[in-house]
C-alpha positions as CSV (number, residue, x, y, z in Angstrom):
1,M,218.9,0.9,-1.2
2,R,218.4,-2.1,-3.4
3,S,220.3,-4.2,-1.9
4,R,218.3,-3.5,1.4
5,I,214.9,-3.5,-0.4
6,R,216.1,-7.0,-1.9
7,E,216.9,-8.2,1.6
8,I,213.4,-7.0,2.8
9,V,211.6,-8.8,-0.3
10,V,213.5,-11.9,0.2
11,K,212.4,-12.0,3.9
12,E,209.2,-11.9,3.2
13,L,209.0,-14.7,0.6
14,R,211.0,-16.9,3.1
15,Q,208.5,-16.1,6.0
16,A,205.3,-16.4,3.2
17,L,206.1,-19.7,2.2
18,R,207.2,-21.0,5.5
19,E,204.2,-20.0,8.1
20,P,201.5,-22.3,7.4
21,R,198.9,-19.7,8.0
22,M,200.5,-17.8,5.2
23,R,200.8,-20.5,2.8
24,A,197.2,-21.9,3.2
25,L,196.1,-18.1,2.3
26,L,198.8,-18.5,-0.9
27,F,197.0,-21.7,-2.5
28,F,193.8,-22.4,-0.6
29,P,191.8,-19.5,-1.9
30,P,192.5,-20.2,-5.6
31,V,191.9,-24.0,-5.5
32,L,188.7,-23.3,-3.3
33,Q,187.3,-20.5,-5.9
34,L,188.1,-22.6,-9.1
35,V,186.6,-25.3,-7.9
36,I,183.6,-23.7,-6.7
37,F,182.8,-21.8,-9.6
38,G,184.3,-23.8,-12.4
39,F,182.7,-27.2,-11.2
40,A,179.9,-26.4,-8.6
41,V,178.3,-23.3,-9.1
42,N,175.9,-23.7,-12.4
43,L,172.9,-21.6,-13.1
44,D,172.2,-23.4,-16.2
45,V,168.9,-25.4,-16.3
46,N,169.5,-29.0,-17.8
47,N,167.1,-31.6,-17.4
48,A,164.6,-29.3,-15.4
49,R,162.6,-31.6,-13.3
50,I,158.7,-31.4,-14.3
51,A,155.1,-33.0,-14.0
52,W,152.9,-33.4,-17.0
53,F,149.0,-32.8,-16.3
54,D,147.2,-34.3,-19.5
55,G,143.5,-33.7,-19.4
56,D,143.2,-34.3,-23.0
57,R,145.1,-37.6,-23.6
58,T,145.3,-37.1,-27.5
59,P,148.0,-37.4,-30.0
60,A,148.4,-33.6,-30.0
61,S,148.7,-33.4,-26.3
62,R,151.3,-36.8,-26.6
63,E,153.2,-35.0,-29.5
64,L,153.7,-31.8,-27.6
65,R,155.0,-33.8,-24.6
66,E,157.3,-35.8,-27.1
67,R,158.7,-32.3,-27.8
68,F,159.5,-31.1,-24.1
69,E,161.5,-34.6,-23.7
70,G,163.4,-34.4,-26.6
71,S,164.6,-30.9,-26.2
72,G,167.2,-31.9,-23.7
73,Y,165.9,-29.2,-21.0
74,F,163.1,-31.2,-19.1
75,T,162.4,-34.6,-17.7
76,V,158.8,-35.6,-17.2
77,L,159.0,-37.3,-13.8
78,A,155.5,-37.3,-12.8
79,M,151.8,-37.7,-14.6
80,P,149.4,-36.6,-12.1
81,R,145.5,-36.9,-12.7
82,R,144.2,-34.5,-9.9
83,D,144.7,-30.7,-8.9
84,R,145.7,-31.9,-5.5
85,E,148.9,-34.2,-6.6
86,V,149.9,-31.0,-9.0
87,R,149.7,-28.8,-5.6
88,D,151.7,-31.6,-3.5
89,L,154.5,-32.1,-6.1
90,L,155.2,-28.4,-6.5
91,D,154.4,-28.0,-2.5
92,H,157.4,-30.7,-1.8
93,G,159.8,-29.7,-4.2
94,D,159.5,-32.9,-6.1
95,V,159.1,-31.1,-9.4
96,Q,160.2,-27.5,-10.4
97,A,157.0,-27.0,-13.2
98,V,154.2,-28.5,-14.4
99,V,152.6,-28.5,-17.6
100,Q,148.8,-28.5,-17.9
101,I,146.9,-29.7,-20.8
102,L,143.4,-29.0,-20.7
103,P,140.6,-31.2,-21.9
104,G,139.8,-30.1,-25.7
105,F,143.4,-29.2,-26.4
106,A,143.5,-31.0,-29.8
107,R,140.3,-29.5,-31.1
108,D,141.7,-26.1,-29.9
109,V,144.7,-26.6,-31.8
110,D,142.6,-27.4,-35.2
111,R,140.8,-24.2,-34.2
112,G,143.6,-22.3,-33.7
113,R,143.1,-21.0,-30.2
114,A,144.7,-23.9,-28.1
115,S,146.3,-22.7,-24.8
116,V,148.9,-24.4,-22.8
117,Q,149.2,-23.5,-18.7
118,V,152.8,-24.1,-17.4
119,L,153.0,-23.4,-13.4
120,V,156.7,-23.0,-12.4
121,D,158.2,-23.1,-8.8
122,G,159.5,-19.4,-8.4
123,T,161.5,-20.0,-5.4
124,N,164.5,-19.5,-7.3
125,S,163.6,-16.5,-9.8
126,N,166.5,-17.4,-12.0
127,T,165.5,-21.1,-12.6
128,A,162.0,-20.2,-12.8
129,S,162.8,-17.7,-15.5
130,L,164.6,-19.8,-17.5
131,I,162.1,-22.5,-17.4
132,A,159.1,-20.7,-18.4
133,S,161.7,-19.5,-21.2
134,Y,162.2,-22.6,-22.4
135,A,158.8,-24.0,-22.2
136,N,157.2,-21.0,-24.0
137,Q,160.2,-21.7,-27.0
138,I,158.7,-25.4,-27.3
139,V,155.2,-24.8,-27.3
140,T,155.6,-21.4,-29.8
141,S,157.4,-24.0,-32.1
142,F,154.7,-26.6,-31.7
143,S,152.1,-23.9,-32.4
144,Q,154.1,-23.0,-35.6
145,R,153.7,-26.6,-36.9
146,A,150.4,-26.8,-36.0
147,T,149.6,-23.4,-38.0
148,Q,151.1,-24.9,-40.9
149,A,149.3,-28.0,-40.6
150,R,146.1,-26.3,-40.6
151,L,147.1,-23.8,-43.8
152,D,148.0,-27.0,-45.8
153,R,144.6,-28.7,-44.9
154,K,142.6,-25.3,-45.8
155,L,144.6,-24.9,-49.3
156,G,145.0,-28.3,-50.2
157,T,148.8,-27.7,-50.8
158,S,151.9,-27.1,-48.8
159,V,152.4,-23.1,-47.9
160,P,155.8,-21.9,-47.7
161,T,156.5,-21.1,-44.3
162,N,157.8,-17.8,-44.8
163,I,154.2,-16.3,-45.0
164,L,153.7,-17.7,-41.2
165,P,154.0,-15.1,-38.2
166,V,157.8,-13.9,-38.2
167,N,160.2,-15.9,-36.6
168,T,163.0,-14.6,-34.3
169,A,166.7,-15.9,-35.1
170,S,168.5,-15.3,-32.5
171,R,172.5,-15.4,-32.2
172,V,174.3,-15.3,-29.1
173,W,178.0,-13.4,-29.4
174,F,181.0,-14.2,-27.1
175,N,179.1,-17.4,-24.8
176,P,177.1,-19.3,-27.5
177,E,176.5,-22.2,-25.4
178,L,175.6,-19.7,-22.4
179,R,177.6,-21.6,-20.1
180,S,177.4,-20.2,-16.5
181,R,181.2,-21.1,-16.0
182,T,182.2,-19.2,-18.8
183,Y,180.8,-16.1,-17.3
184,F,182.3,-16.9,-14.0
185,V,185.5,-18.2,-14.2
186,P,187.2,-15.2,-15.5
187,G,185.9,-13.2,-12.6
188,V,187.7,-15.2,-10.0
189,I,190.7,-13.8,-11.2
190,V,189.8,-10.6,-9.9
191,N,188.6,-12.1,-6.5
192,I,191.7,-14.2,-5.8
193,V,194.2,-11.0,-6.5
194,M,192.1,-8.9,-4.5
195,L,191.4,-11.3,-1.5
196,V,195.0,-12.8,-1.6
197,T,196.8,-9.8,-2.1
198,V,195.0,-7.6,0.5
199,M,195.0,-9.9,2.9
200,L,199.0,-11.2,2.8
201,T,199.7,-7.5,2.8
202,A,198.3,-6.8,5.9
203,M,198.9,-9.8,7.5
204,A,202.5,-9.5,7.0
205,I,202.9,-6.0,8.2
206,V,200.7,-6.5,11.4
207,R,202.7,-9.8,12.1
208,E,205.8,-7.6,12.5
209,K,204.1,-5.5,14.9
210,E,202.5,-8.4,16.9
211,I,205.7,-10.4,17.5
212,G,207.6,-6.8,18.4
213,T,210.1,-7.3,15.3
214,M,208.6,-3.9,13.8
215,E,210.5,-1.6,16.4
216,Q,213.6,-3.6,15.3
217,L,213.4,-2.6,11.9
218,M,213.1,0.9,12.4
219,V,216.5,1.1,14.5
220,T,218.0,-0.5,11.3
221,P,219.4,1.6,8.4
222,I,216.1,0.5,6.6
223,R,214.1,3.8,5.9
224,P,210.1,3.7,6.1
225,V,209.6,3.9,1.9
226,E,212.2,0.9,1.6
227,L,210.0,-1.1,4.2
228,I,207.1,-0.4,2.4
229,I,208.4,-1.2,-1.0
230,G,210.0,-4.5,0.4
231,K,206.9,-5.4,2.1
232,T,204.6,-5.0,-1.0
233,V,206.6,-5.8,-4.2
234,P,206.2,-9.9,-3.2
235,F,203.0,-9.9,-2.8
236,A,202.4,-8.2,-5.9
237,G,204.4,-11.0,-7.4
238,I,202.3,-13.5,-5.9
239,G,199.2,-11.7,-7.2
240,V,200.4,-11.9,-10.9
241,V,201.5,-15.5,-9.9
242,N,197.8,-16.1,-9.0
243,M,196.4,-14.5,-12.5
244,I,198.5,-16.5,-14.3
245,M,197.7,-19.8,-12.9
246,I,194.1,-19.0,-12.9
247,T,194.2,-18.1,-16.5
248,L,195.9,-21.1,-17.4
249,A,193.5,-23.4,-15.4
250,A,190.9,-21.6,-17.4
251,L,192.2,-22.2,-20.5
252,L,193.2,-25.8,-20.1
253,V,190.9,-27.0,-17.8
254,F,187.6,-25.0,-18.0
255,Q,188.2,-24.6,-21.9
256,I,187.2,-20.9,-21.3
257,P,187.7,-18.6,-24.6
258,F,190.8,-16.2,-24.3
259,R,190.4,-13.7,-27.4
260,G,192.4,-10.6,-26.0
261,S,195.8,-9.7,-25.5
262,A,197.6,-11.4,-22.2
263,L,200.1,-8.2,-22.2
264,L,196.8,-6.2,-21.8
265,L,195.8,-8.4,-19.1
266,L,198.8,-8.3,-17.2
267,A,199.2,-4.7,-17.5
268,S,195.3,-4.1,-16.5
269,T,196.5,-6.3,-13.2
270,L,199.3,-4.4,-12.3
271,L,197.0,-1.4,-12.2
272,F,194.7,-3.0,-9.9
273,L,197.3,-4.5,-7.3
274,L,198.0,-0.6,-6.7
275,T,194.5,-0.4,-5.0
276,T,194.8,-3.8,-3.4
277,L,198.1,-3.0,-2.0
278,G,197.2,0.3,-1.0
279,L,194.2,-1.2,1.1
280,G,196.3,-4.0,2.6
281,L,198.7,-1.1,3.7
282,F,195.4,0.9,5.4
283,I,194.4,-2.3,7.0
284,S,197.8,-3.1,8.7
285,T,198.0,0.7,10.4
286,V,193.9,0.1,11.9
287,S,194.8,-3.6,13.0
288,H,196.7,-4.5,15.9
289,T,196.7,-8.2,15.4
290,Q,196.9,-10.8,12.5
291,Q,193.2,-11.9,13.3
292,Q,192.0,-8.2,13.4
293,A,193.7,-8.0,9.9
294,M,192.0,-11.0,8.4
295,M,188.7,-9.8,9.8
296,S,188.8,-6.2,8.2
297,T,189.8,-8.0,5.0
298,F,186.5,-9.7,4.8
299,F,184.6,-7.0,5.8
300,L,186.1,-4.9,2.8
301,F,186.3,-8.2,0.4
302,L,182.6,-9.4,0.8
303,P,180.9,-5.7,-0.3
304,A,183.3,-5.2,-3.1
305,L,182.8,-8.5,-4.4
306,M,179.2,-8.2,-4.2
307,L,179.3,-4.7,-6.0
308,S,181.9,-5.4,-8.7
309,G,179.5,-7.1,-11.2
310,F,180.8,-10.5,-10.5
311,A,177.5,-12.2,-10.0
312,F,174.9,-9.4,-10.2
313,P,174.7,-6.9,-13.3
314,I,175.4,-3.7,-12.0
315,Q,172.5,-2.3,-14.2
316,N,170.0,-4.0,-11.9
317,M,171.0,-2.2,-8.5
318,P,169.1,0.7,-7.1
319,A,170.6,4.0,-8.8
320,P,172.4,5.0,-5.6
321,V,174.3,1.6,-5.2
322,Q,175.4,2.0,-8.7
323,W,177.0,5.2,-8.2
324,L,178.9,3.6,-5.1
325,T,180.3,1.0,-7.2
326,Y,182.2,3.6,-9.2
327,L,184.5,3.9,-6.3
328,I,185.0,0.1,-6.2
329,P,188.2,-0.9,-8.3
330,A,187.2,-4.5,-8.7
331,R,184.1,-3.1,-10.9
332,Y,186.6,-2.0,-13.6
333,F,188.8,-5.2,-13.5
334,M,185.9,-7.0,-13.3
335,E,185.2,-5.3,-17.0
336,I,188.7,-5.5,-18.2
337,V,189.0,-9.7,-17.5
338,R,185.5,-10.4,-19.2
339,G,186.1,-8.1,-22.0
340,I,189.7,-9.6,-22.7
341,F,189.0,-13.1,-22.2
342,L,185.2,-13.3,-23.9
343,K,185.2,-10.4,-26.3
344,G,188.9,-9.9,-27.0
345,T,188.5,-6.1,-26.8
346,G,191.5,-4.0,-26.7
347,F,193.0,-0.8,-25.2
348,A,190.8,1.1,-27.3
349,V,187.5,0.1,-25.8
350,L,189.0,-0.6,-22.2
351,W,191.2,2.7,-21.5
352,P,188.4,4.0,-19.4
353,A,188.5,1.2,-16.9
354,M,192.2,0.9,-17.0
355,L,192.3,4.8,-16.2
356,A,190.1,4.4,-13.7
357,L,192.2,1.8,-12.2
358,A,195.1,4.1,-12.4
359,V,193.5,6.6,-10.6
360,L,191.9,5.1,-7.8
361,G,194.9,3.0,-7.4
362,T,197.3,6.2,-6.9
363,V,195.1,7.9,-4.8
364,I,194.3,4.8,-2.5
365,L,198.3,3.8,-2.3
366,S,199.4,7.3,-1.7
367,L,196.9,7.6,1.2
368,S,197.7,4.4,2.7
369,V,201.4,5.2,2.4
370,M,201.0,8.4,4.0
371,R,199.1,6.9,6.8
372,F,201.4,4.2,7.2
373,H,204.5,6.6,7.3
374,K,202.9,8.6,9.9
375,R,202.3,5.3,12.0
376,L,206.1,4.1,11.7
377,D,207.1,7.8,12.7
């Protein structure tokens, strides 16, 4: 039995490395996703393009503008003088926001009731919210300094800052620099393992049916269970290799922190492979050509990607959709991978997600094997 399984495994590995389409699936998706989510996809806001509409033109308004320019978040590209120019800049997308300083700003600052208007292009809601937040922080800091100066003048002495309104001191854990690549790159492991193993497993089996060699295999002494094991083991190994490769790239190229256990990550990957190999077997039973297998894989992959929490927080989804995500294995593996990478969480915290993966993997693989065995019979 072992020799027959070994021969099937060797045969699958040779075919996967020899056929151009299979080689492309082995190397192209990992490289493409690493490049996209490591270098191209960046949700951070740095040097946002803004216009400065200064209706006051006083030292106070100039000081506020210097604070915006010196923050590293904003670049002043235009200084319009009329409302029409402001509308044109926002309509054409030349700037992402316009800061408006009304006449009498310096006088109102001295009186403690000044206001600043920030017009933000809300086409991209994520960018707009970040720009508004950064602008609010700068204006708040300027306001606190102005309040301090006003109190000093009234009392004729320096007033300790601790009598000013309460300040918020924030400390970000796990991702102090708030880099989006630190959030996305670990999730690429989930996407690659899922896409590559599902597609390769389905296409490898469908290829046997498409070229007519499945019947030849069935007349050999190979039993169905040996065929299933021999067909899935090579792609499980490829999934583990992809996981290791992306992990090394995350550490060496993108400087992503890895605070957890490598053995726990490997064990979780093996549990996740139960679900992906099972899905590959299922797709092979409903597909007659490799093209159908590829299309079916993407049909299952895209919803799983969207509902896994890779890009969109599950907590922000409607309640029925949140319930649906409990049936998505990628949801649990995404939680495990990010927890191990960024938080350094261990088995004591991640065991519910690992248990869910084990249950879903066993059910999916068992049902797929039963259906595949029935088709063979």
